[in-house]
C-alpha positions in Angstrom: -16.0 35.5 -19.1 -17.6 38.0 -21.4 -21.4 37.8 -22.0 -20.9 36.9 -25.6 -19.1 33.7 -24.9 -21.1 30.5 -25.0 -20.5 27.1 -23.5 -22.4 23.9 -23.1 -23.7 25.0 -19.8 -24.8 28.5 -20.8 -27.1 29.8 -23.6 -26.9 32.6 -26.2 -30.1 34.3 -27.1 -30.6 31.9 -30.0 -29.2 28.4 -30.1 -27.8 26.7 -33.2 -30.9 24.4 -33.2 -33.3 27.4 -33.3 -31.3 29.0 -36.1 -31.6 25.8 -38.0 -35.4 25.6 -37.5 -35.8 29.3 -38.6 -33.8 28.7 -41.8 -35.9 25.6 -42.6 -39.2 27.5 -42.1 -37.9 30.2 -44.5 -37.1 27.7 -47.1 -40.5 26.1 -46.8 -42.2 29.5 -47.2 -40.1 30.1 -50.4 -41.2 26.7 -51.6 -44.9 27.6 -51.1 -44.3 31.0 -52.7 -42.5 29.7 -55.8 -43.8 26.2 -55.9 -40.5 24.5 -56.3 -40.6 20.9 -56.9 -40.7 18.4 -54.0 -37.3 17.0 -54.9 -35.7 20.4 -54.6 -37.2 20.8 -51.1 -36.0 17.4 -50.0 -32.5 18.2 -51.4 -32.4 21.5 -49.6 -33.5 20.0 -46.3 -30.8 17.4 -46.6 -28.2 20.0 -47.2 -29.3 22.1 -44.3 -29.3 19.0 -42.0 -25.8 18.2 -43.1 -24.7 21.8 -42.4 -26.3 21.7 -39.0 -24.6 18.4 -38.1 -21.2 19.7 -39.1 -21.8 23.0 -37.2 -22.9 21.1 -34.1 -19.9 18.8 -34.3 -17.6 21.8 -34.7 -19.1 23.4 -31.6 -18.8 20.0 -29.8 -15.0 20.0 -30.3 -14.4 23.7 -29.8 -16.7 24.5 -26.8 -15.5 27.1 -24.5 -13.6 25.9 -21.5 -15.1 28.2 -18.9 -18.6 28.0 -17.4 -19.7 30.6 -14.9 -22.8 31.7 -13.2 -23.8 35.3 -13.3 -23.4 35.9 -9.5 -19.9 34.5 -9.6 -20.3 32.3 -6.6 -19.0 29.3 -8.4 -17.5 28.3 -11.7 -17.1 25.2 -13.9 -14.6 24.7 -16.6 -13.4 21.7 -18.5 -10.0 20.2 -17.8 -7.2 20.2 -20.4 -6.3 16.7 -19.3 -5.7 14.7 -22.4 -6.7 11.4 -20.6 -10.2 12.5 -19.6 -12.5 13.9 -22.3 -16.0 14.7 -20.9 -19.1 14.1 -22.9 -21.5 17.0 -23.9 -24.2 17.5 -21.3 -26.1 20.7 -20.6 -27.0 21.8 -17.1 -29.4 24.6 -16.3 -28.6 27.4 -13.9 -31.1 25.8 -11.5 -29.3 22.4 -11.7 -26.0 24.1 -11.1 -27.3 25.8 -8.0 -28.6 22.5 -6.8 -25.2 20.9 -7.3 -23.6 23.6 -5.1 -26.4 23.1 -2.4 -25.8 19.3 -2.5 -22.1 19.8 -1.8 -22.8 22.2 1.1 -25.2 19.7 2.6 -22.5 17.1 2.4 -20.1 19.4 4.3 -22.8 20.2 6.9 -23.6 16.5 7.4 -19.9 15.7 7.9 -19.7 18.3 10.6 -22.7 16.7 12.2 -21.3 13.2 12.0 -18.0 14.4 13.4 -19.8 16.0 16.4 -21.3 12.6 17.2 -18.3 10.4 16.5 -16.0 8.8 19.0 -12.4 9.9 18.9 -9.2 8.6 20.5 -8.3 10.7 23.5 -5.5 13.1 22.7 -3.2 11.6 25.3 -4.0 7.9 24.5 -1.0 5.9 23.4 -1.9 2.8 21.5 -0.9 1.0 18.3 -3.6 2.9 16.4 -2.6 6.3 17.7 1.0 5.6 16.9 -0.1 4.6 13.4 -2.1 7.9 13.2 1.1 9.8 14.2 3.2 7.8 11.7 1.0 9.2 8.9 0.1 12.5 10.6 -2.3 14.7 8.8 -1.9 18.5 9.0 -4.8 20.8 9.9 -4.5 22.4 6.5 -4.9 19.0 4.8 -8.0 18.6 6.9 -9.5 21.8 5.5 -8.7 20.7 2.0 -10.4 17.3 2.7 -13.5 19.1 3.9 -13.7 20.9 0.5 -13.2 17.4 -1.0 -16.2 16.2 0.9 -18.3 19.0 -0.7 -17.0 18.2 -4.1 -18.0 14.5 -3.7 -21.4 15.5 -2.5 -21.8 17.7 -5.5 -20.6 14.8 -7.7 -23.1 12.4 -6.3 -25.9 14.8 -7.0 -24.6 15.6 -10.5 -24.5 11.9 -11.2 -28.1 11.4 -9.9 -29.5 13.9 -12.4 -27.2 12.8 -15.2 -27.3 9.0 -14.8 -26.2 8.4 -18.4 -22.8 9.8 -17.6 -19.9 7.5 -16.7 -18.8 9.4 -13.6 -15.3 8.0 -13.8 -14.7 9.8 -17.0 -15.8 13.2 -15.8 -13.2 15.9 -15.4 -15.3 19.1 -15.0 -13.7 21.8 -12.9 -15.8 23.1 -10.1 -15.6 25.7 -7.4 -17.9 25.7 -4.5 -15.9 28.4 -2.6 -14.8 25.7 -0.1 -11.1 26.2 -0.5 -9.2 27.1 2.7 -8.8 30.8 3.8 -11.7 31.9 1.6 -9.7 31.5 -1.6 -11.3 30.1 -4.7 -10.1 27.2 -6.8 -8.7 29.4 -9.5 -6.6 31.2 -6.9 -5.6 28.1 -5.1 -4.2 26.2 -8.1 -2.8 29.2 -10.0 1.0 29.4 -9.6 2.5 32.7 -8.5 6.1 32.1 -9.1 9.3 33.8 -9.8 10.6 32.0 -12.9 14.1 33.3 -12.3 14.4 31.8 -8.8 17.5 29.7 -8.5 16.1 27.4 -5.7 13.2 25.1 -5.2 10.2 26.1 -3.2 9.7 23.9 -0.1 6.2 22.7 -1.2 7.1 21.8 -4.8 5.2 24.7 -6.4 6.8 26.6 -9.3 8.4 23.5 -10.6 5.9 21.9 -13.0 3.9 24.4 -15.2 0.6 23.2 -13.7 2.1 22.7 -10.2 1.8 18.9 -10.7 3.7 17.2 -7.9 3.3 20.0 -5.4 2.4 19.4 -1.8 -1.3 19.3 -0.9 -2.4 18.2 -4.4 -4.0 14.9 -5.5 -2.1 11.8 -6.5 -2.2 11.1 -10.2 -4.1 8.1 -11.7 -2.7 5.7 -14.3 -6.0 3.9 -14.5 -9.5 5.2 -13.6 -10.4 4.3 -10.0 -12.6 1.2 -9.4 -15.0 2.4 -6.8 -18.1 0.3 -5.9 -20.4 3.2 -6.7 -18.2 4.8 -9.4 -17.6 7.8 -7.1 -16.0 6.9 -3.7 -17.2 3.7 -2.1 -14.2 1.2 -1.7 -13.7 -1.4 -4.3 -15.8 -4.6 -4.1 -15.7 -7.9 -5.9 -16.6 -8.3 -9.5 -19.9 -9.9 -8.5 -20.8 -6.9 -6.3 -20.2 -8.8 -3.1 -17.7 -7.7 -0.5 -14.1 -8.6 -1.1 -12.6 -11.1 1.4 -11.3 -9.6 4.6 -7.9 -8.1 4.3 -6.9 -9.8 7.5 -7.9 -13.2 6.1 -5.7 -12.6 3.0 -2.9 -11.5 5.3 -3.1 -14.7 7.4 -3.3 -17.1 4.4 -1.4 -15.4 1.6 1.1 -13.4 3.5 2.0 -15.7 6.4 5.6 -15.3 7.7 8.2 -17.5 6.1 11.9 -16.8 6.7 13.8 -16.4 3.4 17.0 -14.4 3.8 18.5 -12.6 0.8 22.2 -12.4 1.6 23.0 -10.1 -1.4 21.5 -7.0 0.2 21.4 -5.3 3.5 18.6 -3.7 5.6 20.0 -0.4 4.6 18.2 -0.9 1.3 14.9 -0.9 3.0 15.9 2.0 5.3 16.9 4.2 2.4 13.8 3.2 0.6 11.6 4.3 3.5 13.6 7.6 3.8 13.1 8.2 0.1 9.4 7.3 0.4 8.9 9.9 3.0 10.5 12.5 0.7 7.9 11.9 -2.0 4.7 10.6 -0.4 2.7 11.4 2.7 -1.0 10.4 2.3 -3.4 12.5 4.4 -5.8 10.6 6.5 -9.3 11.7 7.3 -9.7 13.2 10.7 -12.2 14.9 12.9 -12.6 18.3 14.4 -9.3 20.0 15.1 -7.3 17.0 13.9 -8.8 14.5 16.2 -8.4 10.8 15.4 -11.4 8.6 14.6 -11.9 5.4 16.6 -13.3 3.3 13.9 -13.7 0.1 15.9 -16.1 1.9 18.2 -19.7 0.7 17.6 -20.8 4.3 17.4 -18.5 5.0 14.5 -19.2 2.0 12.2 -21.5 4.2 10.1 -19.1 7.1 9.8 -18.2 7.4 6.1 -14.5 7.8 6.8 -14.3 4.5 8.8 -13.4 1.4 6.9 -12.2 -1.0 9.5 -10.7 -4.4 8.8 -13.0 -7.0 10.2 -11.5 -10.1 11.9 -13.0 -13.5 11.5 -13.4 -16.1 14.3 -10.3 -18.1 15.2 -7.8 -15.4 14.5 -4.5 -16.4 16.2 -3.9 -12.9 17.5 -7.1 -10.9 17.8 -9.2 -13.6 19.3 -6.8 -13.6 22.3 -7.2 -9.8 22.5 -11.0 -10.1 22.2 -11.0 -7.9 19.1 -13.1 -8.4 16.0 -11.8 -5.3 14.2 -8.6 -3.6 13.2 -8.7 0.2 13.2 -8.6 1.8 9.7 -9.5 5.4 8.7 -9.9 6.2 5.1 -7.5 8.5 3.3 -8.7 12.1 3.1 -10.5 13.1 -0.1 -8.5 15.7 -2.0 -9.9 19.0 -3.0 -9.7 18.8 -6.8 -11.7 21.8 -7.9 -13.6 19.5 -10.2 -16.5 17.1 -10.3 -15.5 13.4 -10.4 -14.5 10.4 -8.3 -12.6 10.6 -5.1 -8.9 11.2 -5.2 -6.4 11.2 -2.4 -4.2 13.9 -1.1 -0.4 14.0 -0.6 1.1 16.4 1.9 4.6 16.6 0.5 6.1 17.4 -2.8 6.6 14.5 -5.2 10.1 15.7 -6.1 13.2 14.1 -4.7 14.2 17.3 -3.0 15.0 16.4 0.6 11.7 17.6 2.0 11.9 15.0 4.8 15.0 16.8 5.9 13.9 20.4 5.5 10.1 20.3 5.6 7.4 20.9 3.0 6.6 24.5 4.0 8.6 27.5 4.9 7.4 27.7 8.4 8.6 24.3 9.3 11.8 24.8 7.3 12.6 28.0 9.2 11.9 26.3 12.6 14.7 23.8 11.8 17.3 26.4 10.8 19.8 28.0 13.1 20.2 31.0 10.8 23.9 30.9 11.4 26.3 30.0 8.6 23.6 28.1 6.7 23.4 25.4 9.4 20.4 23.4 10.6 19.6 23.3 14.3 21.1 20.4 16.2 21.0 19.2 19.8 24.5 19.1 21.2 25.4 16.5 23.8 27.9 17.0 26.6 30.5 15.0 24.7 30.1 17.3 21.6 28.1 14.9 19.5 25.1 16.3 17.7 21.6 14.8 17.4 18.4 16.1 15.8 16.6 18.8 17.7 14.5 17.4 20.6 10.7 17.2 20.3 8.6 18.6 23.1 5.4 17.0 21.8 4.3 14.6 24.5 1.4 13.3 22.5 3.4 12.2 19.5 3.3 8.4 20.3 7.0 8.4 20.9 8.0 10.6 23.9 7.8 8.7 27.2 7.8 10.4 30.6 10.4 8.1 32.1 12.8 8.9 29.2 12.0 12.6 29.4 12.9 12.6 33.0 16.4 11.4 32.0 16.6 14.3 29.5 16.0 12.0 26.5 13.3 13.0 24.0 12.3 12.0 20.6 13.3 14.2 17.7 12.2 16.8 15.2 12.9 16.8 11.5 11.3 17.8 8.3 8.9 14.9 8.4 6.7 13.9 11.3 7.5 10.2 10.7 11.2 10.6 11.6 10.8 8.7 14.9 9.0 5.8 13.4 11.9 3.4 13.7 15.5 3.6 15.0 17.1 3.2 11.6 14.9 5.8 10.0 15.7 8.3 12.8 19.4 7.5 12.3 19.1 8.3 8.5 17.4 11.6 9.3 20.3 12.4 11.7 23.0 11.5 9.1 21.5 13.7 6.4 21.0 16.7 8.8 24.6 16.3 9.7 25.5 16.1 6.0 23.7 19.4 5.3 25.8 21.1 8.0 29.0 19.4 6.7 28.2 20.7 3.2 27.5 24.2 4.6 30.8 24.2 6.4 32.7 23.2 3.3 31.0 25.8 1.2 31.8 28.5 3.8 35.5 27.5 3.5 35.6 28.2 -0.2 33.2 31.1 -0.2 33.7 33.0 3.1 31.7 35.9 1.7 28.5 34.0 1.4 25.9 34.9 4.0 23.7 32.5 5.9 20.9 32.4 3.3 23.2 31.6 0.4 25.0 28.9 2.4 21.7 27.3 3.4 20.1 27.4 0.0 23.3 26.1 -1.8 23.7 23.3 0.7 20.0 22.4 0.4 20.4 22.3 -3.4 23.5 20.0 -3.2 21.7 17.7 -0.7 18.8 17.4 -3.1 21.2 16.5 -5.9 22.9 13.9 -3.8 19.6 12.3 -2.9 18.7 12.1 -6.6 22.1 10.7 -7.5 22.2 8.1 -4.8 18.6 7.1 -5.5 19.3 6.4 -9.2 22.7 4.9 -8.7 22.4 2.7 -5.6 18.7 2.1 -5.1 16.6 2.1 -8.3 18.8 -0.4 -10.3 18.6 -2.8 -7.4 14.8 -2.7 -7.2 13.9 -2.9 -10.9 17.2 -4.5 -12.1 20.2 -3.0 -13.9 19.0 -4.0 -17.3 15.6 -2.4 -16.8 17.2 0.7 -15.3 19.5 1.1 -18.3 16.7 0.5 -20.8 14.5 3.2 -19.2 17.5 5.6 -18.8 17.2 5.5 -15.0 20.9 5.4 -14.3 23.0 8.5 -13.8 25.1 9.9 -16.6 28.9 9.8 -16.3 31.6 12.4 -16.1 30.4 16.0 -16.8 27.5 15.2 -19.1 24.1 16.9 -18.9 20.9 15.0 -19.4 18.9 16.5 -22.2 15.1 16.0 -22.4 14.6 12.5 -23.7 10.8 12.5 -24.0 10.6 9.5 -21.7 7.5 9.3 -19.5 4.7 11.8 -19.7 6.5 14.6 -17.8 4.0 14.6 -15.0 6.0 14.2 -11.7 3.0 13.7 -9.5 3.1 10.5 -7.5 0.8 7.8 -9.0 -1.8 6.4 -6.6 -0.7 2.9 -7.5 2.8 3.7 -6.5 2.0 5.3 -3.1 -0.8 2.8 -2.2 0.7 -0.5 -3.4 3.9 -0.7 -5.5 6.3 1.1 -3.3 5.1 -0.8 -0.3 6.9 -3.9 -1.5 9.8 -3.1 0.8 7.7 -4.2 3.8 8.4 -7.7 2.8 12.2 -7.1 3.0 12.4 -6.6 6.7 13.6 -9.4 9.0 11.8 -10.1 12.2 15.0 -10.1 14.2 17.7 -7.5 14.0 21.2 -8.1 15.1 22.4 -5.2 17.2 26.1 -4.8 18.0 27.2 -3.0 21.1 30.4 -1.3 19.8 31.6 -0.4 23.3 31.2 -3.8 24.8 32.0 -5.8 21.7 28.9 -7.9 22.1 25.9 -8.6 19.9 22.3 -9.3 20.6 19.1 -9.8 18.6 16.1 -7.5 19.0 12.6 -8.0 17.7 11.7 -5.5 14.9 8.7 -4.0 16.7 10.9 -3.0 19.6 12.8 -0.5 17.6 9.6 1.3 16.4 9.1 4.7 18.0 12.1 3.9 20.2 15.1 6.2 19.2 16.5 6.6 22.7 19.6 4.5 22.1 21.0 7.3 19.9 21.7 9.2 23.1 24.3 6.5 24.0 27.9 6.9 23.1 27.8 4.2 20.5 24.1 4.5 19.6 24.5 5.9 16.2 27.3 3.5 15.3 25.4 0.5 16.4 22.3 1.5 14.4 24.4 2.0 11.3 26.2 -1.3 11.7 23.0 -3.2 12.2 21.5 -1.7 9.0 24.6 -2.4 6.9 25.2 -5.9 8.2 21.8 -7.5 8.6 20.4 -9.2 5.4 17.0 -8.4 4.0 14.4 -11.0 3.3 13.5 -12.1 -0.2 10.7 -10.1 -1.9 7.6 -12.3 -1.7 4.1 -12.4 -0.3 5.6 -13.4 3.1 5.9 -10.8 5.8 7.3 -11.1 9.3 4.8 -11.5 12.1 6.6 -8.5 13.7 4.6 -6.4 11.2 1.4 -8.5 10.9 0.9 -9.0 14.6 3.0 -6.5 16.6 3.0 -3.3 14.4 3.2 -0.2 16.7 2.9 -2.1 19.9 4.6 -0.2 22.7 8.2 -1.5 22.5 8.5 -1.5 26.3 5.1 -2.9 27.4 5.5 -6.4 26.1 9.3 -6.7 26.6 10.4 -9.9 28.2 13.2 -8.1 30.0 11.1 -5.4 31.5 12.2 -6.4 35.0 15.8 -5.3 34.3 14.8 -2.3 32.2 14.8 1.0 34.2 12.4 2.5 31.6 9.8 -0.3 32.4 9.1 0.9 35.9 6.3 3.2 34.6 5.8 1.6 31.3 2.5 2.0 29.5 -0.4 -0.4 30.0 -0.1 -3.8 28.5 -1.3 -3.9 24.8 -2.2 -7.4 23.8 -1.5 -7.0 20.1 -0.4 -4.5 17.5 -1.7 -3.7 14.0 -1.3 -5.8 10.9 0.6 -3.8 8.2 -0.4 -6.2 5.4 -4.1 -5.8 6.2 -3.6 -2.0 6.2 -1.8 -2.1 2.9 -4.6 -4.2 1.2 -7.3 -2.1 2.8 -5.6 1.1 1.7 -5.6 -0.1 -2.0 -9.4 -0.8 -1.7 -10.0 2.5 0.0 -8.2 4.3 -2.9 -10.2 2.4 -5.5 -7.1 0.8 -7.0 -8.2 -1.6 -9.8 -7.4 -5.3 -9.2 -4.1 -6.9 -10.0 -5.1 -8.3 -13.5 -6.0 -4.8 -14.7 -2.5 -3.6 -13.8 -0.9 -6.4 -15.7 -2.9 -5.4 -18.8 -1.9 -1.8 -18.2 1.7 -2.7 -18.2 1.4 -4.7 -21.4 1.7 -8.1 -19.7 -0.6 -11.1 -20.3 -3.8 -10.6 -18.4 -5.0 -13.9 -16.8 -8.7 -14.5 -17.4 -9.1 -17.2 -14.8 -7.1 -18.6 -11.9 -5.6 -21.4 -14.0 -3.9 -18.8 -16.1 -2.0 -17.6 -13.1 0.2 -20.7 -13.4 3.8 -19.6 -14.1 2.9 -16.0 -13.4 2.7 -16.3 -9.6 4.6 -18.6 -7.2 3.2 -22.1 -6.6 2.0 -21.3 -3.1 0.0 -18.3 -4.3 -1.3 -20.3 -7.2 -2.9 -22.6 -4.7 -4.1 -19.9 -2.2 -5.6 -17.2 -4.4 -8.5 -19.3 -5.7 -9.4 -20.2 -2.1 -9.5 -16.5 -1.1 -11.1 -14.7 -4.0 -14.2 -15.4 -6.1 -12.7 -14.2 -9.4 -9.2 -13.6 -10.6 -10.1 -10.0 -11.3 -10.8 -9.5 -7.6 -7.2 -10.2 -6.6 -5.7 -7.0 -4.9 -2.8 -5.4 -6.6 -0.6 -5.6 -3.6 -1.1 -9.3 -3.1 -1.0 -10.3 -6.7 2.1 -8.3 -7.7 4.1 -9.6 -4.7 3.2 -13.2 -5.7 4.7 -12.8 -9.1 7.7 -14.9 -10.2 10.6 -12.6 -10.9 11.6 -12.3 -14.5 14.6 -9.9 -14.3 17.6 -9.2 -12.1 15.6 -6.8 -9.9 13.9 -7.5 -6.6 10.3 -7.2 -7.7 8.1 -9.0 -10.3 7.1 -7.5 -13.7 4.0 -5.6 -12.6 5.7 -3.7 -9.8 8.8 -3.3 -12.0 6.6 -1.6 -14.5 4.8 0.7 -12.0 7.9 1.6 -10.1 10.0 2.3 -13.2 7.3 4.6 -14.7 7.2 6.6 -11.5 10.9 7.1 -11.4 10.9 8.1 -15.1 8.3 10.7 -14.4 10.2 12.0 -11.3 13.2 12.5 -13.5 11.5 13.9 -16.6 9.1 16.2 -14.8 11.5 17.9 -12.4 12.6 21.3 -13.7 15.4 21.4 -11.1 16.7 17.9 -11.9 20.4 18.0 -11.0 21.6 16.7 -14.4 19.5 19.1 -16.5 21.3 21.9 -18.4 17.8 23.5 -18.7 17.4 24.0 -14.9 16.9 27.6 -13.8 20.3 27.3 -12.0 22.2 24.3 -13.5 25.2 22.8 -11.9 28.4 23.5 -13.8 30.1 20.6 -15.5 32.9 20.6 -12.9 30.2 20.4 -10.2 28.5 17.5 -11.9 31.8 15.6 -11.9 32.0 16.1 -8.1 28.3 15.3 -7.4 28.8 12.0 -9.2 31.4 11.1 -6.5 28.6 11.1 -3.9 27.7 7.8 -2.2 25.7 6.8 0.9 28.8 5.1 2.2 30.9 8.3 2.1 28.0 10.2 3.7 28.0 7.7 6.5 31.8 8.0 6.9 31.6 11.8 7.1 28.6 12.1 9.3 28.4 9.1 11.7 30.3 8.5 15.0 33.5 6.4 15.0 32.9 4.5 11.8 36.2 4.3 9.8 35.4 1.5 7.4 32.4 0.3 5.4 31.5 -1.4 2.2 31.3 1.2 -0.7 27.8 0.1 -1.7 26.1 0.0 1.7 22.7 -1.3 0.4 24.5 -4.4 -0.8 26.3 -6.9 1.4 30.0 -6.8 1.9 31.6 -9.4 -0.5 34.0 -9.7 -3.3 33.6 -6.6 -5.5 32.1 -4.7 -2.5 34.7 -5.3 0.3 34.9 -3.5 3.6 36.9 -0.4 2.8 38.6 2.3 4.8 36.6 5.5 4.8 39.7 7.5 3.7 39.8 5.3 0.6 36.2 6.1 -0.5 36.1 9.0 -2.9 34.2 12.1 -1.9 33.1 15.5 -3.2 35.6 18.3 -3.7 33.7 21.4 -2.9 36.3 23.7 -4.5 34.2 23.3 -7.6 31.8 25.7 -5.9 34.4 28.4 -5.3 33.0 31.6 -6.6 35.2 34.1 -8.3 35.5 37.3 -6.4 
């Protein structure tokens, strides 16, 4: 910035105020000299004041956006965000230096606290460490989080010297030189892109002009956060008291009640989780070198990143285990390069681009490639079947020594959560096989294409198929067909392109409310028991849900893939409600072998892990996560969505189900205290979708933004490398059913809409009769 530029945090040699005073004095001298009448003086003064006010207002509106200190060690500038307009407040150079020092002190203090904290042993395998692995945080994210700690420390100090500022409305860019690798904020967030590139980047950069939606950037906010201190302390009750324990709410408002929904299959929830892992991966706070905090340790209760769920007396599960606490580590603070309240960090791109298949950075993507004919690496069994590459990480919470001795390992994929449950692992396998199938088909029609071209074109097609299947088979079921049509969230037909509709705000970044609450609705869909069919023996058995978590070893069996697919497409989901199976509220991430009733006959149980008396509670974690992220209460979101905002508990009548109407006043002090997750799940459905009106609103908005804000959207004619009209016709023949037919083992019939139950209008159909993509549309003229 040149020395002549002025901002509200720097000074020119003479301020507007001093200029005004000088002019007034000159006028007064003239009055004394020429003895003008008193009325003329008053009139002149009034005119000068008016001019000064207008001039000041003009400067207020047109202040310079960049603020810098002479030594260049840090900079501040105002955000161009239209939603956050900061007030005018001057800071001296001394105060700015103090802000930087405060941030550095916060970082140093965090290092000190981490050095004293208790961490889970690296080789410990427990429900908590499995949970930590299920939401694994990269070391790079940890470095960004440390910069976030500095920014929050600077924000607290800034607020202490400017207490008249509403800190939730601040949006002042700030660089304390804490960015990883010694870069500064302007370098970190500046896009260096080749605008003519035909293909997406792995991390989502170079898509949105401001890199919104890229990996390792903050979630967006639809409403300002509701932190207890306005900066980062988790949300509390309206009265200022602590909110009721998330575990208490789980036990009373989310108790398990069986309520089968025979219209839809478990595949709906499986695909939803697969999609979720494509677009969200919240980073958790961690210690030195990625170590996991043990937040129920007495030594760690004061650690600022610990926010455990406290368990009351008489708990039906944790009393037996002798535990008064459920482990919970706060989500890592995002580096924002700005002063303001805490935001959270996503580790994957927001775009529906298949990142869970390929990875969100080039290094991981390359490690999964064979570099031959565009293919992904696969592990080939003796019978010729292929599985995902094997994982050699023995501390991932999944690999077990007894299985490894048999040559059976957990798997590698583009997302670290691929082994979280059997059905999810199967979905990863199917799509990896689909990539290789597409690459083989493209090679047939374009034998002159090299490995790189085959890989990138296949990846591009896979991303398009993910988008098409999501908006054709998944979204209309969740929000309802009528809502999907109204919001233009259904695919176009034939060879039509989708022109920019102006729907949504064009910001593809995942909203905090979506990642932390709304898209977690699917946890209520899962049944506690899964019917598993043994295709070889022709028998069926039921298995508890928690026993297929981190237990993908059955895929090595001859009929393992087929059995997993049949169970996902034949088991019914539960109705969307507040009720969640005890498999997720009592047994989440228990070792699937330790508590087995049939361990005596299980060869894997000879050296099974020590007995774990209970698992985690997913509902408690979901509620706690919303508070951690400062999500406003349920009633605020109803108002945001244009729905009636209840002002007291009585006004919930007709909005929530009768059971919740009775329970919520017993749990919360005020209706505004009700957590978004609990309140929205309790809503009475008002459309043909699976969720109530508040979640319908929030989920719909997110999928609008994902479509409108994606420069590479498959239907867009404005994409850097658009699909041809003939190719669009073929892509619109894609279906999850056909993908299963092409990429599974020994499945020759299935219902065409696999997320819906087989019935009239969706009958079991031979795979040969389900239409597929004709890749001759990609034949390139020689």
